[in-house]
C-alpha positions in Angstrom: 49.3 57.3 -15.1 48.0 59.1 -18.2 44.5 60.3 -18.3 43.6 57.9 -21.1 44.3 54.9 -18.7 42.5 56.5 -15.8 39.5 56.9 -18.1 40.0 53.2 -19.4 40.0 52.0 -15.6 36.9 53.9 -14.9 35.1 52.6 -17.8 36.1 49.0 -17.0 34.8 49.5 -13.5 31.4 50.9 -14.7 31.1 47.8 -16.9 32.0 45.3 -14.2 29.6 47.1 -11.7 26.8 47.0 -14.2 27.1 43.2 -14.5 27.2 42.8 -10.7 24.3 45.1 -10.2 22.4 42.8 -12.9 23.3 39.8 -11.0 22.5 41.3 -7.6 19.0 42.2 -9.3 18.6 38.6 -10.7 19.5 37.1 -7.3 16.9 39.0 -5.4 14.2 38.3 -8.1 14.9 34.6 -8.0 15.3 34.2 -4.3 12.2 32.3 -4.2 12.8 30.2 -7.4 13.3 26.5 -6.2 16.7 25.3 -6.8 18.2 28.8 -7.6 21.5 29.6 -6.0 23.3 33.0 -5.6 25.2 34.0 -8.7 28.5 35.9 -8.2 30.9 37.6 -10.8 34.5 36.3 -10.9 36.3 39.9 -11.1 40.1 40.2 -11.6 42.2 43.1 -12.0 43.8 43.7 -15.5 47.6 44.7 -15.6 49.7 45.7 -18.5 53.2 46.1 -18.1 52.9 46.1 -14.4 50.5 48.9 -14.5 46.7 48.4 -13.4 44.5 49.1 -16.5 41.2 48.2 -14.9 39.0 45.1 -14.0 37.3 42.5 -15.9 34.7 39.6 -15.3 36.1 36.1 -16.0 32.9 34.3 -15.5 29.8 33.9 -13.3 29.6 31.1 -10.8 27.6 29.9 -8.0 29.1 28.1 -5.0 27.3 24.9 -4.1 28.7 22.6 -1.3 28.7 19.2 -2.8 28.7 17.4 0.3 25.7 19.4 1.6 24.0 18.6 -1.8 24.7 14.9 -1.6 23.2 14.8 2.0 20.3 16.7 0.7 19.9 14.2 -2.4 19.9 11.2 0.3 17.4 12.9 2.4 15.1 13.5 -0.3 14.9 9.8 -1.0 14.3 8.9 2.6 11.4 11.8 2.7 10.0 10.5 -0.4 9.7 6.9 0.9 8.6 8.1 4.3 5.8 10.2 2.7 4.4 7.4 0.6 4.5 5.1 3.4 2.6 7.4 5.6 0.0 8.3 3.0 -0.9 4.6 2.4 -0.8 3.5 6.0 -3.1 6.6 6.8 -5.5 5.1 4.2 -5.0 1.6 5.7 -5.9 2.7 9.0 -9.2 4.3 7.9 -10.2 1.0 6.3 -10.1 -0.8 9.8 -12.3 1.6 11.4 -12.5 2.5 15.1 -13.1 0.4 18.0 -15.4 0.9 21.1 -14.6 -0.4 24.3 -16.8 1.2 26.8 -18.9 -0.8 28.8 -20.8 -3.3 26.7 -21.0 -0.9 23.8 -20.5 -2.3 20.2 -20.8 0.9 18.4 -17.4 0.9 17.0 -16.8 0.4 13.2 -13.8 -2.1 13.5 -14.1 -5.9 12.7 -13.7 -6.6 16.4 -16.9 -4.4 17.1 -18.9 -6.5 14.4 -17.8 -9.4 16.0 -19.0 -8.3 19.4 -22.3 -7.4 17.7 -22.5 -11.1 16.4 -21.8 -12.4 19.9 -24.7 -10.2 21.3 -27.0 -11.6 18.6 -26.1 -15.1 19.7 -26.4 -14.5 23.4 -29.9 -13.0 22.7 -31.0 -16.1 20.4 -29.6 -18.4 23.2 -32.6 -17.3 25.6 -35.1 -18.1 22.8 -33.7 -20.6 20.0 -36.7 -21.0 18.1 -37.3 -17.5 17.7 -37.3 -16.8 14.0 -36.5 -13.1 14.4 -33.6 -13.6 16.6 -32.5 -16.2 14.3 -32.6 -13.7 11.5 -30.8 -11.1 13.6 -27.9 -13.5 13.9 -27.7 -14.2 10.3 -27.8 -10.5 9.7 -25.0 -9.8 12.2 -22.9 -12.4 10.5 -23.5 -11.3 7.0 -22.6 -7.7 8.2 -19.4 -9.0 9.4 -18.8 -11.0 6.2 -19.5 -8.0 4.1 -17.0 -5.9 6.2 -14.4 -8.6 6.1 -14.7 -8.8 2.3 -14.8 -5.1 2.0 -11.6 -4.6 4.0 -9.9 -7.4 2.0 -11.0 -5.8 -1.3 -9.9 -2.5 0.0 -6.6 -3.6 0.9 -6.1 -5.0 -2.7 -7.3 -1.7 -4.0 -4.4 0.1 -2.1 -2.0 -2.5 -3.6 -3.5 -1.7 -7.1 -3.1 2.0 -6.4 0.4 1.5 -5.3 1.2 -0.4 -8.4 -0.2 2.3 -10.6 1.6 5.0 -8.5 4.8 3.1 -9.4 4.0 3.3 -13.1 3.3 7.1 -12.8 6.4 7.5 -10.7 8.5 5.9 -13.5 7.2 8.3 -15.9 8.3 11.0 -13.7 11.8 9.6 -13.2 12.1 9.4 -16.9 11.2 13.1 -17.5 13.8 14.1 -14.9 16.4 11.8 -16.5 15.8 13.3 -19.9 15.9 16.8 -18.5 19.3 15.9 -16.9 20.5 14.7 -20.2 19.4 17.6 -22.2 20.8 19.8 -19.7 24.2 18.2 -19.9 24.3 19.0 -23.7 23.4 22.6 -23.2 25.9 23.0 -20.4 28.5 21.6 -22.7 27.6 24.0 -25.4 27.7 27.1 -23.3 31.0 26.1 -21.7 32.5 25.6 -25.1 31.6 29.0 -26.1 32.9 30.4 -22.7 29.6 31.6 -21.5 28.3 30.9 -18.0 26.6 27.5 -17.2 25.5 28.6 -13.5 21.8 28.8 -14.1 21.7 25.5 -16.1 23.6 23.8 -13.4 20.9 25.0 -11.0 18.2 23.6 -13.1 20.2 20.1 -13.4 20.5 20.1 -9.7 16.9 20.6 -9.3 15.9 17.9 -11.7 18.5 15.6 -9.7 16.8 16.4 -6.5 13.3 15.7 -7.8 14.5 12.4 -9.2 15.9 11.4 -5.9 12.6 11.9 -4.3 11.5 8.8 -6.6 14.3 6.6 -6.1 17.8 6.3 -4.5 20.5 7.2 -7.1 24.2 7.7 -7.1 25.9 10.5 -9.3 29.1 12.2 -10.1 30.2 15.0 -12.4 32.5 13.8 -15.4 35.5 15.8 -16.6 33.5 17.2 -19.6 30.9 18.8 -17.3 28.3 16.0 -17.7 26.2 14.7 -14.6 26.1 11.0 -14.7 23.4 9.2 -12.9 23.2 5.6 -11.8 21.1 3.3 -9.7 22.5 2.2 -6.2 24.0 -0.6 -7.7 25.7 0.9 -10.6 23.2 0.5 -13.5 23.6 3.5 -15.6 20.4 5.9 -16.1 22.2 8.9 -17.6 25.7 8.7 -19.1 26.2 9.7 -22.7 22.4 8.9 -23.2 19.5 8.3 -21.3 18.6 4.8 -20.1 15.0 5.1 -19.2 12.9 3.0 -17.0 10.0 1.0 -18.1 7.2 -0.5 -16.1 3.7 -1.7 -16.9 1.0 -1.5 -14.1 -1.0 -4.9 -13.5 -4.5 -4.8 -15.2 -5.9 -6.9 -12.2 -4.6 -7.2 -8.6 -5.9 -9.8 -5.9 -4.6 -11.3 -2.8 -2.9 -14.0 -4.8 -0.9 -11.4 -7.1 2.7 -11.1 -6.1 6.0 -9.8 -7.8 7.7 -13.0 -7.3 4.9 -15.0 -9.0 4.7 -12.7 -11.9 1.7 -11.1 -10.9 3.6 -7.9 -11.1 6.3 -7.1 -13.8 9.7 -5.9 -12.7 11.0 -2.1 -13.3 13.3 -2.8 -16.3 16.4 -0.5 -17.5 17.8 -1.9 -20.8 16.1 -5.2 -20.4 17.4 -5.7 -16.8 15.0 -6.0 -13.8 16.3 -3.2 -11.4 13.4 -3.4 -8.9 15.5 -4.9 -6.0 18.0 -1.9 -6.5 15.3 0.8 -5.9 15.2 0.6 -2.0 14.4 4.1 -1.2 12.5 7.0 -2.6 8.6 7.1 -3.4 9.1 4.1 -6.0 11.0 1.8 -3.1 8.4 2.6 -0.7 5.5 1.8 -2.9 7.1 -1.5 -3.9 7.5 -2.5 -0.2 3.8 -1.5 0.3 2.6 -3.4 -2.5 4.6 -6.6 -2.1 5.2 -6.8 1.7 3.3 -4.4 4.1 -0.2 -4.7 2.4 0.1 -8.5 1.8 0.9 -8.9 5.4 -2.2 -7.4 6.6 -4.2 -9.5 4.0 -2.6 -12.5 5.6 -3.8 -11.6 8.9 -7.5 -11.1 7.6 -7.1 -14.6 6.0 -6.1 -16.1 9.3 -9.1 -14.5 10.8 -11.4 -15.8 8.1 -10.3 -19.2 7.8 -10.1 -19.9 11.5 -13.6 -18.4 12.0 -15.0 -20.4 9.1 -13.4 -23.6 10.6 -15.0 -22.8 14.1 -18.5 -22.0 12.7 -18.8 -24.6 10.2 -17.5 -27.4 12.7 -20.3 -26.3 15.0 -23.2 -26.3 12.5 -22.1 -29.4 10.8 -23.2 -31.3 13.7 -26.5 -29.4 13.6 -29.6 -29.0 11.4 -32.0 -26.4 10.4 -35.9 -26.6 11.7 -37.7 -27.0 9.5 -34.8 -29.2 7.5 -34.0 -27.9 4.0 -35.2 -29.9 1.0 -31.4 -30.2 -0.1 -28.0 -30.3 1.4 -24.9 -29.5 -0.9 -21.6 -29.8 0.4 -18.7 -27.2 -0.1 -15.9 -29.6 -0.4 -14.9 -30.6 -4.1 -14.8 -34.4 -4.8 -15.8 -36.8 -7.3 -17.3 -40.1 -7.6 -13.9 -42.0 -8.3 -12.4 -40.3 -5.1 -11.3 -42.8 -2.6 -13.1 -42.7 0.6 -11.1 -43.7 3.9 -13.8 -43.5 6.5 -15.2 -45.2 9.8 -18.0 -45.1 11.9 -21.8 -44.4 11.3 -23.6 -41.6 9.9 -27.4 -41.1 10.0 -29.4 -39.6 7.0 -33.0 -38.8 7.9 -36.0 -37.5 5.7 -38.4 -35.2 8.0 -41.5 -33.2 7.5 -41.5 -29.6 8.0 -42.4 -30.0 11.6 -39.5 -32.3 12.2 -41.2 -35.6 12.2 -39.5 -38.6 10.7 -40.4 -39.7 7.4 -37.6 -42.1 6.9 -33.8 -42.7 7.9 -31.0 -45.0 7.6 -27.6 -45.2 9.6 -24.7 -46.0 7.0 -21.4 -47.7 8.2 -19.0 -45.6 6.3 -16.1 -48.4 6.3 -18.2 -50.2 3.8 -17.6 -47.8 1.0 -14.2 -47.5 -0.9 -15.0 -44.5 -3.0 -17.4 -41.5 -2.9 -19.4 -43.1 -5.7 -19.9 -46.2 -3.5 -21.2 -43.7 -0.9 -23.6 -41.9 -3.3 -25.1 -45.4 -4.4 -25.8 -46.0 -0.7 -27.4 -42.7 -0.1 -29.6 -43.3 -3.0 -30.8 -46.6 -1.7 -32.3 -44.5 1.4 -36.2 -44.3 1.0 -37.1 -40.9 0.0 -33.4 -39.6 -0.6 -31.6 -38.6 -3.9 -28.1 -38.2 -3.9 -25.3 -37.1 -6.7 -22.3 -35.3 -7.1 -23.2 -32.0 -9.0 -21.4 -30.2 -11.8 -19.2 -28.4 -9.3 -17.9 -31.6 -7.7 -19.8 -31.3 -4.4 -22.0 -34.0 -3.0 -25.6 -33.1 -3.1 -28.3 -34.7 -1.0 -32.0 -34.1 -1.4 -35.5 -35.3 -0.3 -37.2 -36.6 -3.3 -40.4 -34.9 -2.2 -40.3 -31.0 -2.0 -42.7 -31.3 1.1 -39.8 -32.9 3.0 -36.3 -32.0 4.2 -32.9 -33.7 4.7 -31.1 -34.0 8.0 -27.8 -35.4 9.0 -26.4 -36.5 12.4 -22.7 -37.3 12.2 -22.8 -40.0 14.9 -19.5 -41.7 15.0 -18.4 -40.8 11.5 -14.8 -40.0 10.9 -13.4 -38.9 7.4 -9.8 -37.3 7.5 -10.2 -36.2 11.0 -13.8 -34.9 10.6 -17.2 -36.0 10.9 -19.2 -36.7 7.8 -21.1 -33.4 7.5 -17.8 -31.3 8.1 -15.9 -33.2 5.8 -18.1 -32.7 3.0 -19.3 -29.2 4.1 -22.9 -30.3 4.1 -24.2 -27.9 6.7 -21.6 -25.2 6.4 -22.6 -21.8 7.9 -20.1 -19.8 5.9 -18.4 -20.4 2.9 -14.8 -19.1 1.3 -11.2 -20.0 1.6 -10.1 -16.6 2.8 -11.0 -13.0 3.6 -11.8 -12.0 0.0 -14.8 -14.5 -0.2 -15.8 -15.1 3.2 -19.9 -15.3 3.2 -22.7 -16.5 4.8 -23.9 -19.6 3.0 -26.2 -18.5 0.1 -29.2 -20.8 0.9 -29.2 -19.4 4.5 -28.8 -15.8 3.5 -31.7 -16.2 0.8 -33.9 -17.8 3.4 -34.1 -21.2 1.5 -32.6 -22.9 4.7 -32.7 -21.7 8.2 -29.9 -21.4 10.6 -28.9 -24.8 11.9 -29.8 -24.5 15.4 -31.4 -27.8 16.0 -30.1 -31.6 16.2 -31.3 -34.8 14.5 -32.1 -37.3 17.3 -29.2 -39.7 17.9 -31.2 -42.5 19.5 -30.3 -46.0 18.7 -33.6 -46.4 16.8 -36.1 -43.9 15.6 -39.8 -44.4 15.0 -41.6 -43.0 11.9 -43.9 -40.1 12.8 -41.8 -39.3 15.9 -40.5 -35.7 16.4 -36.7 -36.0 15.5 -35.8 -32.4 14.9 -36.3 -29.7 17.6 -35.0 -26.1 17.8 -36.0 -25.5 21.2 -32.6 -26.3 22.7 -29.7 -23.7 22.9 -27.0 -26.4 22.7 -25.9 -25.5 19.1 -26.4 -21.7 19.8 -24.1 -21.9 23.0 -21.6 -23.9 21.1 -21.4 -21.3 18.3 -21.1 -18.5 21.0 -18.4 -20.5 22.9 -16.5 -20.9 19.8 -16.6 -17.1 19.1 -15.7 -16.2 22.6 -13.4 -19.0 23.8 -9.8 -19.5 23.1 -8.8 -20.3 19.6 -5.2 -20.7 18.5 -4.1 -18.4 15.6 -0.8 -19.1 13.5 1.6 -16.3 13.0 0.7 -14.3 10.1 1.9 -11.0 8.6 3.9 -10.1 11.5 1.6 -11.1 14.4 2.9 -13.7 16.5 1.0 -16.9 16.9 -1.7 -16.2 19.7 -4.6 -17.8 21.6 -7.8 -15.7 22.2 -11.2 -15.0 21.2 -12.0 -13.9 17.4 -12.8 -10.2 18.6 -9.5 -10.3 20.4 -7.7 -11.4 17.2 -9.6 -8.9 15.1 -8.7 -6.2 17.8 -4.9 -7.1 17.5 -5.2 -6.6 13.6 -6.6 -3.2 14.1 -4.0 -2.3 16.8 -1.2 -3.7 14.6 -2.3 -1.3 11.8 -2.7 1.5 13.9 0.7 1.1 15.3 2.4 0.6 11.9 0.3 3.9 10.9 1.7 5.7 14.0 5.3 4.6 13.4 5.1 5.8 9.7 3.8 9.2 11.0 6.5 9.6 13.4 9.1 8.5 10.5 7.6 11.0 8.3 8.0 13.8 10.7 11.7 12.8 11.4 12.5 12.5 7.7 10.7 15.8 6.9 12.7 17.7 9.7 16.1 16.2 8.5 15.3 17.0 5.0 14.3 20.6 5.8 17.4 20.9 7.9 19.7 19.9 4.9 17.6 22.0 2.6 18.0 25.0 4.8 21.5 24.5 5.3 22.2 24.4 1.5 20.0 27.5 1.0 22.0 29.2 3.6 25.3 28.2 2.1 24.3 28.8 -1.6 20.9 30.6 -1.7 20.0 33.9 -1.9 19.9 36.3 1.3 17.7 39.3 0.2 19.1 41.4 3.0 22.7 40.9 1.9 21.9 41.3 -1.7 20.0 44.6 -1.1 23.0 45.9 0.9 25.4 44.8 -1.9 23.2 46.4 -4.5 23.5 49.6 -2.5 27.3 49.4 -2.5 27.4 48.6 -6.1 25.2 51.7 -6.9 28.0 53.8 -4.9 30.6 52.1 -6.8 29.0 52.8 -9.9 28.5 56.7 -9.0 32.1 56.8 -8.0 33.4 55.2 -11.4 31.1 57.8 -13.0 32.6 60.6 -11.1 36.1 59.6 -12.0 35.1 59.7 -15.8 33.4 63.1 -15.4 36.7 64.5 -13.7 38.9 62.9 -16.3 36.5 64.4 -19.2 37.0 67.8 -17.4 40.7 67.4 -17.2 40.7 66.7 -20.9 38.6 69.7 -21.6 41.0 71.8 -19.5 44.1 70.6 -21.1 42.7 70.9 -24.6 41.8 74.6 -23.8 45.4 75.3 -22.6 46.8 73.9 -25.7 44.6 75.8 -28.0 45.3 79.0 -26.2 49.1 78.6 -26.4 
């Protein structure tokens, strides 16, 4: 080998070593950079006419295990889903408060404890039914429960609205990732065409893919031109030769009746196609499930509690009357004068003074009236009574004198399986069709009407001036207490099986069900987080930077560089000696 070739080999070694030192330094510097993979130079020997003439670098690459990466992508989707579910169910559990079951304590903050407080107030009132302060305590306890129930229902809908908004913001993040992948595809093609390394850009593209997968489950593959193409789980293109962005608009108003199927929520669209059902994992998949299934299930349980409680309370109070009687009774059931009336039996309508003494009364045979309008006409025929269908379509019965009040005894009346008062809702204690609007009747809450604790005398005949209303009996109070604490049948709702028990028991079952779901979500999050960390760690071990190894490699490269430099020094010295020998000859 000539000295020229020896020097050329040494110079090529130095050049290759300099590049490898640069790569090692870059690896160490980026050891903590998310998505960065270890870079290495592809070094080959140069051979000319069978003689080694040095080394050269043919490219810079990183070695990423594709199967590990695919497993990590799937784990990211599952973790994104578990994280969102855990976050929302933790908030949901906080909404339902805590229950206190020690002794007779009702100090907890759950719906069950609020019902227990109502039971306690009714129990106290039963011992002194005419006590105004104890009646007020019952109304206050019931209003506290109603407010808590409405607040919980409203908060559930707020969580649904937040999930819907999170879907919209997550769609924006997905589109950012898709655009980044598409842009990097272009840059990678350009560098590859010019023979430059694309390893760093591929790292950035893989990082964007991993971030994308945390929002939604995707499939992907690398095309022959080096592009990374991304699709939904059902094959709808998201990135191919261009970006197919997702679009979504969050709902402006979310209520218990809002649903995806009925158009209350729009679909997640790609090129005009609804792909909502194709997103089954990732943060977006979990948010859709929470918004459309998990949270509505809880709402249906609250509605079951509200509707059953309203029926139980109102069935009881519609057979009772406040003392003194209210000047006006307005029903809660919508009707009209033309509505047909299929009724039987007798109802007693009475006008009494503030002491409960009879002013006038009449027993009406309901089978005599074909329509509600006919009934109203008959009511107006009672001395001291004025009746009408108000603007809201409710039956209204008033005493014509502001000094008197109206009381009803359903007697043997039967309309649609209910008594007269219950059918029209004349003495409802609470109003509302579900948890969202469950409330104590406004006239009772304001004090315009008292708590219905008395009963209109049901004797065959009544005498004007005699006392026909009394609040000294605990009959109605005990009936309310028994309805609260006795066995009530609840239909299956939101994953809770049909059951029989007290209202406090059912409320406790709702709280327990939420707590169970939250616990399961927390366990699932821990499991998915561990799995994702395992895959991430495995990928990092396979393709990430090990600082100890890179440091040791850097030291070895420094030695190689020094050795190559020494070779050049020796060759130069030999050239000088040869030149001196030639000149002296």
